[in-house]
C-alpha positions as CSV (number, residue, x, y, z in Angstrom):
1,M,6.4,287.9,-123.5
2,A,7.1,286.6,-120.2
3,E,11.1,286.7,-119.5
4,Q,12.7,283.1,-118.8
5,E,14.2,282.6,-116.0
6,N,17.7,281.4,-116.2
7,P,18.2,277.7,-115.2
8,L,21.7,278.5,-113.5
9,Q,20.1,282.1,-111.6
10,K,17.7,279.2,-110.2
11,I,21.1,277.1,-109.0
12,I,22.1,280.2,-107.6
13,T,19.3,281.0,-105.8
14,K,18.9,277.7,-104.2
15,C,22.5,278.2,-102.9
16,W,21.6,281.1,-101.0
17,E,18.9,279.9,-99.4
18,D,19.9,275.7,-98.8
19,E,23.6,275.3,-97.4
20,G,23.4,271.7,-97.6
21,F,22.7,272.4,-101.5
22,K,25.3,274.6,-101.8
23,E,27.3,271.8,-100.4
24,R,26.7,269.0,-102.2
25,L,26.8,271.1,-105.9
26,L,30.3,271.8,-104.5
27,A,30.9,268.3,-104.0
28,D,29.3,266.7,-106.8
29,P,28.4,269.5,-109.7
30,A,27.6,267.1,-112.7
31,A,25.4,265.2,-110.5
32,T,23.9,268.4,-108.6
33,L,23.4,270.2,-111.6
34,A,21.6,266.9,-113.5
35,A,19.6,266.2,-110.4
36,E,18.2,269.9,-110.9
37,G,17.9,269.4,-115.0
38,V,20.5,271.1,-116.3
39,Q,22.5,268.7,-118.8
40,I,26.2,268.5,-118.8
41,P,27.7,266.7,-121.7
42,D,29.6,263.4,-121.4
43,G,33.3,264.3,-120.9
44,V,32.3,268.0,-119.5
45,T,34.2,268.4,-116.2
46,V,31.6,271.6,-114.1
47,N,34.2,273.4,-112.1
48,V,32.2,275.6,-108.6
49,A,33.8,278.6,-107.2
50,V,32.3,280.7,-104.9
51,D,32.5,284.5,-104.4
52,A,33.1,286.2,-101.1
53,A,33.3,289.9,-100.1
54,D,37.0,290.2,-101.2
55,V,36.7,287.7,-103.8
56,R,35.2,287.8,-107.7
57,T,35.3,285.2,-109.7
58,L,36.0,286.3,-113.4
59,V,35.7,283.2,-116.0
60,I,36.7,283.5,-119.0
61,P,34.7,281.5,-121.8
62,L,35.8,279.5,-124.9
63,P,35.7,281.9,-127.8
64,P,32.7,281.3,-130.5
65,T,35.4,280.1,-132.7
66,A,36.3,277.1,-130.5
67,G,34.1,274.6,-132.1
68,L,30.7,276.0,-132.0
69,S,28.5,275.9,-134.9
70,D,26.3,278.5,-135.2
71,A,23.0,276.3,-134.0
72,E,25.1,276.1,-130.8
73,L,25.6,279.7,-130.4
74,D,21.6,280.3,-131.0
75,G,21.4,277.8,-127.9
76,I,23.2,280.7,-125.8
77,S,22.3,283.1,-123.7
78,A,24.2,285.3,-121.4
79,G,23.2,288.3,-118.9
80,K,24.5,290.5,-115.7
81,D,22.4,289.7,-112.9
82,A,21.9,292.7,-109.9
83,D,25.1,292.7,-108.4
84,G,27.1,293.3,-112.2
85,C,28.2,289.8,-112.1
86,F,27.9,288.1,-116.0
87,W,26.3,284.5,-116.5
88,V,26.2,282.7,-119.7
89,T,24.0,279.3,-120.2
90,S,22.9,277.2,-122.7
91,I,18.9,277.9,-123.2
92,D,18.2,274.4,-124.8
């Protein structure tokens, strides 16, 4: 079975390759993500942070009991990239 690419990893790669795209993502995350096919639920705000050589961002997600049903939990994917950074995304 072929490994499925994380949609957010595609976004990150595009940011590395296209400075204009990264600037659009920083200026208007929801619209930029929507244009890339990533659905953001109504009422949800997306914050984007850019790491630097001497700054790393740690995001603490909501605990699993924070209103997520079993079906919603089944639709979440997490992983670790080559730099050891963790990501969490919806896989619906």
